[in-house]
C-alpha positions in Angstrom: 79.9 86.8 65.8 80.6 90.5 65.5 78.0 90.8 62.6 75.3 89.2 65.0 76.2 91.6 68.0 76.0 94.5 65.9 72.7 93.5 64.1 71.4 92.8 67.8 72.4 96.4 69.0 71.0 98.0 65.7 67.8 96.1 66.1 67.6 97.2 70.0 67.9 100.7 69.0 65.4 100.7 66.4 62.9 99.0 68.6 63.6 101.5 71.3 63.4 104.7 69.1 60.0 103.2 68.0 58.6 102.7 71.3 59.7 106.2 72.4 58.1 107.9 69.6 54.7 106.0 69.9 54.6 106.6 73.7 55.2 110.4 73.3 52.7 110.6 70.4 49.7 109.5 72.8 50.4 112.4 75.2 49.5 116.0 74.2 48.4 119.4 75.2 45.2 120.8 74.0 43.5 124.1 74.4 41.3 124.0 77.4 40.4 125.8 80.7 40.0 124.9 84.5 36.9 126.4 86.5 38.3 127.1 90.1 36.0 126.8 93.2 35.6 130.7 93.3 34.3 130.6 89.6 37.8 132.0 88.3 38.7 130.5 84.9 42.3 129.5 84.1 42.6 129.3 80.3 45.6 127.6 78.8 46.4 123.9 77.9 45.2 120.6 79.4 47.2 117.5 79.0 45.5 114.5 77.6 46.7 110.9 77.1 44.6 108.6 74.8 46.4 105.5 76.2 45.4 106.5 79.8 41.9 108.0 79.6 41.1 106.9 83.2 43.5 109.8 84.6 40.9 112.4 83.1 38.6 111.3 85.7 40.9 111.7 88.7 43.2 114.8 88.0 43.8 117.2 85.3 47.1 118.7 84.3 47.2 122.2 83.4 49.6 124.8 82.0 49.2 128.4 80.6 51.3 127.7 77.6 54.3 125.5 76.5 57.2 125.9 78.7 55.0 127.1 81.6 54.8 125.3 84.8 52.3 122.5 85.0 49.9 122.3 87.6 47.9 119.3 88.7 44.3 119.8 89.9 42.2 117.0 91.8 38.3 117.2 91.6 38.3 118.4 95.4 40.1 121.7 94.5 38.1 122.8 91.3 34.6 122.7 89.9 35.6 121.2 86.5 37.5 121.6 83.2 37.2 121.5 79.8 39.4 120.2 76.9 38.8 119.8 73.1 35.1 119.2 73.1 34.9 117.3 76.5 33.5 118.8 79.8 34.3 117.3 83.2 32.7 118.2 86.2 33.3 117.5 89.8 30.8 115.2 91.5 30.9 113.1 94.7 30.4 109.4 93.9 30.4 106.5 96.4 32.1 108.9 99.0 34.9 110.0 96.6 35.3 113.3 94.5 35.7 112.6 90.9 35.5 114.3 87.6 32.3 113.0 85.6 32.5 113.6 81.8 29.2 115.3 80.1 28.3 112.9 77.3 25.0 115.0 76.3 23.2 117.9 77.5 19.9 115.9 77.1 16.2 116.3 77.0 14.9 119.3 79.1 17.4 119.6 82.0 18.6 115.9 82.0 22.4 115.5 81.4 24.3 112.3 80.9 27.8 111.7 82.4 30.4 108.8 82.3 32.7 108.0 85.3 35.5 105.6 84.8 36.9 103.3 87.9 39.7 101.0 88.0 39.6 97.5 89.7 41.9 94.5 89.9 41.0 91.4 88.1 43.5 88.5 88.2 46.6 90.5 88.6 45.6 93.1 86.0 44.1 96.5 86.4 40.9 97.0 84.6 38.9 100.0 83.7 35.1 100.3 83.8 32.6 102.9 82.9 29.5 103.7 85.0 26.7 106.2 83.5 24.7 108.8 85.6 22.0 111.1 85.0 21.2 114.5 86.9 18.4 116.8 86.8 19.1 120.4 87.3 22.5 119.7 88.7 21.1 118.1 91.8 20.2 114.4 91.8 23.1 112.4 90.4 21.5 109.0 89.7 23.4 105.9 88.2 21.9 104.4 85.1 22.5 101.3 83.0 24.5 101.9 79.7 21.6 101.0 77.6 19.7 103.9 79.2 22.4 106.3 78.8 22.6 105.1 75.0 18.9 105.8 74.7 19.1 109.2 76.3 22.0 110.3 74.3 20.1 109.0 71.0 16.9 111.0 72.2 19.0 114.1 72.6 20.1 113.8 69.0 16.8 113.3 67.6 15.6 116.3 69.1 18.5 118.3 67.8 20.2 118.7 71.4 24.0 119.1 71.5 25.7 116.0 72.3 29.1 116.7 73.4 30.8 113.3 72.8 29.4 111.6 69.8 29.5 107.7 69.1 30.7 106.4 72.2 30.3 102.8 71.8 28.4 102.3 75.1 27.9 98.7 75.7 25.9 97.1 78.6 
């Protein structure tokens, strides 16, 4: 009986260590910047979490460097932010301020963006992506994912820089 208890305790500890290690490995700080409303730029590190990408569309965690205070910015307070090779700009969507992720700087002055939303479905929270274009940073218009794919492919064919490649967009 003592061997069984010891084995169970040891197994439990190993599982807990594995879980803690895998969770912490998903969260990291990467070089980036925050663009304030007055056009000041705060350069430092931006927190990212591959397991909770939705958070990138509703808030940004910034710190000057490791060990410094972490500040949280909402879309209402800043113009946007950049981390790694991703750019997020503040946009009003269905009455709510959110960050829209720039997917491509498309043809002429047309840009393609992704916005993620969450909804409840059968006691589970689901995340969905919507796609938008804007022309001259004025008309923010919702489009279908197939059109977003086509615009991104057109931008690639014309040699335009696509900020995020191979997104796996599906209709």
